[in-house]
C-alpha positions, 0 to 999 in steps of 0.5 A: 505680248512678248514686247509687253513682257520684255517691257515688264522684266527690263531693270530686273536682275535674272538668272541666265543659262549661257548656251552659245556664243553669237556673233561676238555675243554670248547668248542664253535663256533666263529662268522666265524663258527670255533670250538674253544677249551680253557683250561680256565674255562668259562660259557656255553652260554656266548660270550667271545673274544678268541685269536686263537693259533693252531690247535686242533681236528676238530678246533682251541685251543685258549685262553681268550683275556684279551686286551692289 
């Protein structure tokens, strides 16, 4: 069920609260509780828009969404 939920959210941009740094990644949770990992430098305790790209560890890999 989790994999299906992740699949349904791929390509979406969600708000993510950055909570920690893990092995060179910024890690946080989206408003719908998906664990999100990013390589970009971010500050802990900030909320940022992130586009969900692919499965990664126990969650999803994403990139900061800069707008269009």
